[in-house]
N, C-alpha and C positions, 0 to 999 in steps of 0.2 A: 796167240791169235784167237784161239777158241774162248779164252777168258774174256777178252774184250767184246766178243760177239754176245756172249751170255750176259755180260754187264749191260750192253746196249739194249738187249731184249727186256731185261728186268727194268731198266729205266723207262723204256717205252710203255711197259705194262703199268708201272706206277704213275706215269704221266697220264695215261688213258683213264685210270681209275680216279685220279684226282680231278681231272678236268671234264670228263664226259659223263661220269656217273656220280651218284651221291653216296657211294659206299665208304669213302674216306672222310666225309664231312664230320661225322661224330668223333672219330679218333683225333682229327685235327683240332676240333673245338676243345676236346678234353686236354690235349697237349698244350694249347694256348692258355687255357685256364690254369693248368699246372705251372706254366712258366710265369704267369702273372702272380700267382701265389708265392712262388719262389722269390720273385723280385720284391714283393712286399715284405717278405720275411727278411731278406737281405737289407732292405732299407731300414727296417725296424732294428736289426742287429747293429748296423753301423751307427744309428742314432743321428745321422746327419740329414735332417729333413728341413726343408725351407718352410718357415712359418709365415703365412700370409693371411691377411684379413680378407675374408670372402664376404663381400657385401650382398651377393646373391642369396646366400643362405639366410642371413638376417632378414632380408626383405621377404623371402619365402616364408619364414617363420611368422613374421608380423602379418603378412597377408592371410596365411592359413589359420592364424590364431582365432579368428572370428568364425571360420567355417567348421573347424574340427571339434570333435568331442574330446573329453579328457583322455580316453584310451587312445584315440588317434594322435593326439598331441604327444603322448608319451612314446608312441611308436615312431612318430616323426623325429623326435629327439634322438632316438636310437639310430634311425636311418641317417641323420645328418651329423652323426658323431665324428666321422672322418670322411675324407674324399673316397677312400677305398670302400667303406660301407655303403656310401651312396652309389658308387659305380656298380657294386654288386647288386644293389636294390634295382637300379635301372636295367641291368642285364637280365635280372630274373622276372621283374614284374612289369616293365614298360614295353614289352614286345606286343605287337598287335594281336598275336594269337593267344596271349595269356590274359592280360588286362584284368586280373582279379587279385585281391589281397585279402588275407584273413581278417585284418583290422580295418583298413581303409575302405570307405565306400567307393563304388565304381566312379562316381563323379569326382570325388576328391583325388583318387588315384590318377585319373585322367588329367586333372589340373596340375598335380605334382609332376607328372611325366612331361606335360607340355611346357611348363614354365621353368624347368630347371634342366 
């Protein structure tokens, strides 16, 4: 009986820390990022990926081709290499508190984040 009470108290403490404070936000985000990375590696290892034509990327490249410099175009090609690299890019640079990139200008970065 004592074991169940201790388990219930521990569960209540974890629940309180997860919902009422921000102490577990960073470890939860790290564990989700790790799980995403593991899923991507497993997908790459199995080699069974659905290949589909993404018209949005082609449209974004043609639209931005006029706006971007050569360095920015090369960086955009790296970013649009795969859906995973673009999702990583969005997670890292398209947040409202960051919105800066070493290669893209602020206006172009805003345009990329808003239109894709």
